[in-house]
N, C-alpha and C positions, 0 to 999 in steps of 0.2 A: 463124849467124841469132840476131840478136835482138832479142826483142819487145816491146812495152810497150804498156797496154792500158789505156784509160780509160774508165769507166764512172762512172751516174748522175751527166755530167759537164751542162752545162747550152753548149753551142758555138754560137760565137761566129764566124756562115757569114758571107759577100759581105750579104747582105741580109736576113737574119734572124736569129736567137736562138732555139732550140730546144734540147730536152731530146736528149742519145743518146750515145754510145760513140765512143773514136776510136781507134786503133790503128799503133802507129809500128812501123817496123819495118828494119833497118838501115840506120838516120837517116833516114828517110824516111815520112813519110802514106800509110799503108797501107791505112786502109777509115776511111771517115763515116759514121758517122751509127748504127750499127749498136746500139740499145740492148742487145737479152740477151747481149751478150759479160757474161765479169766478167772482172775483174781490179782496178787502182787505186781505187777508189771514194772518185769528188769531190766526194760532199756534198753535187751540187750546183751547186757552184762554176761561173764561169766556165771555159772552156780555149778561149784567144784563141790567132790566130798575138802572134808575137816582135812589138817594138813597132822600126820604122824609124824611127831617127836621122836626119836628113840636116845638121842644125846644128847644133855642139855648144860651147861655149869651153868645156867644164867641164874638158878637157887644162891648158888654159895655167892654168889654176884650182890643176890641181895642182904644175902645176914651180912656178906662183912663189905658195905658199902666202901667202906676206905683201909688200909691197912692198921686193925686195931679195931677196927673198932665191929662191934660182938650187936650187930642190930636183933630185936625181939622178932623170933622167930615164925612167934603167929599172922607178925603183920610184914614177914619178909613174904611170906607163902604166898599171902594174901595178895599184897604188891609182883609176887611172881607170878600169881594165877588173871590176873588182870591185864599182865604185858603179853603173857603167849594168846592169852583169847585174843586179843588188839590185831594181834598179825597171823593170826588165820587159823592158829596149829587150839585145833581140839578134843586131842590123844597126846601127853606126854607121857614119856619114861623120863622119870627125876634121876640124874642122875649122883650118884649117893658115892663117896670115899668108903672104903673101908680099909682098914689096915696101918696103922698107926705109928708114926716114931716118935719115942720121949722125947723131954727135955725140945720142943722142936716147933714148929708150924704147924705140921703134920699130926695132929691132935684127934681121939677117936670122937665122933660125933654122929655118924649112923644111923645106930637103933636109936636115940631121942628123936630125931629128925625125921625119919619113918614111922615114928609112935605121933611125931606131931598131924607130922601130913596127913595118916591114915585117920587122926582124927576129930582133922576138917575137911576133911571131902566133901562133908553131905554140902558144905556152903558154900565151897570153888564152883568156879565156872564152866572148867572144862575136866575133861577124865585124866584122873593123877598117877601114872605106876609107878612101879619102884624100878631102875636100875645098877644095879651093886656094882662098883668098879674097884676091883680086886685088886691093891700093889703089894706087889710081890714085895718087892724091897722095902718090907717093916717089918717089924717084929710084933705086931698082937693082932694078925690075918686071922689068924686061925679058930680063933677068938671072938673075936668077931664075930669071923661067919656063923659062928655056935651060938650067935644071940636072937636069930633070925629060925625062925621055918617058916613049913606049907604056908601056917594063913595069913602068910605075909604076904602071899602074893606077887611074892619075885618075879618080877615079865622079866628080865635082863640078867642076864651078871657078866661083864667081862676081863679079862685079864690081861692086867699092866704093869706090866714089864722097864720101870726109865731109869733099869739102869745105867749110866754114864755111858754116854762113846758107843752106844746101838741105838739099832731104830729112828727111834723118830731124832736123838739127837746126838742122831753117826758122829755131826757135827759143833765141834765142842767150842768153840767160838760161839754159834749159836744158840748153843746148853747154856752158854754163860751172860749171852744177853737178855734170854728169858728170864734166869732167874737174877742177875742182879739189876732185874730193871725191875719184874713184878713181884718181886719181895726183897728188895731192898737190901740182898745182901753183897759184903766188901767181897774183894776178892778169897782174900784169906778164907770167911763164911763159907765163900762159893770152891771150895777146893776142899771145906771138912767136907761138906753136904757133900761132894762128890764119891770121897773119903767113906765115906755112912751108908750112901746108898749100896756100892761094889762090894764092902762086908756083911752088907744085909742080903745082898744077894747073892754069894756063897754061902752066905749060914745055911735062909730059910727058903730060896728059894724052889729048889726040887717038893722040897715040903709043903711051899706055898699052894703051890699051882694043883697040886695034887686035892689035897682038902680046895681048893673053888670049885675043881672040875666037882668031886662030889658034892659036893654042897648044890651048887647048880644041876644035878639031877635028881638026889633027890627033892627039891621042888620041885623039876618042871620046868625050870628055868632051860628062857634060849643061850648058849654059852656064847661068848666071844672074843674075839684076839682082837690085838691091839695094838699098832706102827710096826707089819709084820712087814722084813726087810725083804728076807729073802726066800728064795722056793723051798729053804730046812728050813724056816720058822713057819710055811704055811703047812708043810709036813706034820710037824705036830701039833699044830690046828685039827687037822681033818682024825689027826691020829686020835684028840680030845674029844670028842663029835664036834667039836666048833663050823655052825653055818653064818657062822658072821665078822666078818672083818671089818673095821671101824680104823679110817681114815688109814689103808696102804705106800708106804713111800715110795714105794718103788711102781715098775714095771712088771718089773718079774715077779714080785709075790703078788704085783693084782690078776697077773693071767697066769701063777697058779692055782690064785683063789678061783676064778673063773671052771678050770681043770678037776678043780676037787668041788665042784659043787657050792662054795664057800660066796653069799655075796657081798659084792662088794661097798663100803657107807663111803662118804668124803664128805667134805664140809662145805660150807655152804659157801663161807668169807672165801675160802680158797679158788672156790670156783669164781664169785662173784671178784675179788681181788686181783686175779688171774695167777695165782700161784698160795704153795705155800709158805709163812712166816719163818719156818722152821728148814727152806731149803729142802725140801724135798716135791716130789714131785706134784705136776700144776691136777689139777681134778679136771681141769681138762680135756686137759692129754687123757685121761681115762676114757674121760666120755667120746674124746672125735676113737678113741679103739673101738668102741662098743665093749668098758668094762665099767663103767657107772650104772649100780645099779641104784642104791637109795643117796638121799643128799641127807644130814646135820644141819641142822644150822646151831651148833656150835655152842659157841658165844656172841653168837649175835640171831636169836629169835625170830625179828624180822626177815632178815634173808632167805628163811627156807621157803618163801612165795616168791619170792624174786627171781630167787633160783631153778625154780622150776618156772616161770618161764623162759627166761633165760636157755636151758637147756632144749624146751621145746624150742625156741626161737634156734636153736645149735642144731638142734635134729631133724628139725622144720616139719618137728611135732607136735603142740603145741600141748593134747593127751601125753604121749609117751612123757614130756616133760617134767606133770600133773602124777603122775603114776610114781613116779622116785619120789614121792611125799608124800604118797597115800594109799595106792595099792600095795602094794611093792615089800611098804615097812609093813602092813597091815597087816598081808602072810606072810614077809619070817618070822612074825613073834605069836602067828596066831591068833591073830585078832579077825574072825573068820567073818563080826558084824557089820565093819565098817570096813571105810577107804577106796569104795565105788556108791558107785550113787543103779544102785538095781531097789529091788520092790521086797521089802521084806528085811533092811537092813537099817541100821542107827540113823538119821537122819543129824549128822554134823555135816550143818553144810558155809560156804564161804563164796559168799557174794562179792564178782570182784570186775572192778572197773579196768577199761584198757583201751583207752585214749589211744596210746598209743605202744609203748616195748615195755613201759613201767606199770606195774599193775599196781592198786589202788583200791584195796579192802571195803568193799562196802560193808559188810557187814558180814557178821559167827552166830552161829545156828550148833547149838549141841543139845540132840536130841530130841530134835525139834523146838526146843524156846532160844530163841535171842540174850546169844551174853554179849556183844557188844556188837 
């Protein structure tokens, strides 16, 4: 039997933060709240559940650190894993795109990369699960979905419709700025890219959506929508059985999601920067309206912890802020064994110092083992 005791801590519980101690035994939380125990003196630091990340593009950044550079995948996965552990994330759904376009930068890679992730899981610091991002505007979505099965343990499948002029990029000037800046496209290449996406949506959109919903149902994966903009988008999502909405772009969509029992996910960079880089609704606006359920780090892993504190300050309830990155994402994806400081759950924990409003991560523990 192995046992670790954290004392003189401020425990981030579901509805409150209170002083106490926490006992970890054989990788699980054994006791919560006894202030009389002796052990590791946390000096008043927070002990919170490990952060749960549902949607991040961070692995892609490690695989392609510069345009045209393909880094060895095993090394990229290890670096990605270490970075997340160092930001307090203990469970991640690695987002992999399925659906490719020939003769473009959108080449197929998800099946091979998922196999590589699963192959080295025992050597990684944190818990890695798979999130498939199904690109409706593509040529190969249906056949790429067929490369996966129940044995892959796909946790989330999101429907991605990047048809120009709607959803995330209703503002075509913003879309041009994003595409030409990130991918180095010329104006003529950008216009050709838009025409291709529109053509593919017209040719395959309906069939690809149906194939994605069917695949997620076969695997028992949670279905998510992406960039809902209108109440009509939300009605379609609800009809598919979607229960997660990634980055709704308007108050109308976020409000309709709440009415339909669909949880709203917003990006931590949006929250911290004070607005969307695409010109859509600010995450803070949804938080102030009581419509923000879950936060994703999106493309900045370190933003997840900061966003929890940011929301805790905004709402005047630090426990509520942390719930958006712990208990709520765990519940939304059926991870009943983590996300809360409760006896019998996994000892996925973080220790955070907060001398002011900026959190400083001091330790990350996964199943009772320190990993950062």
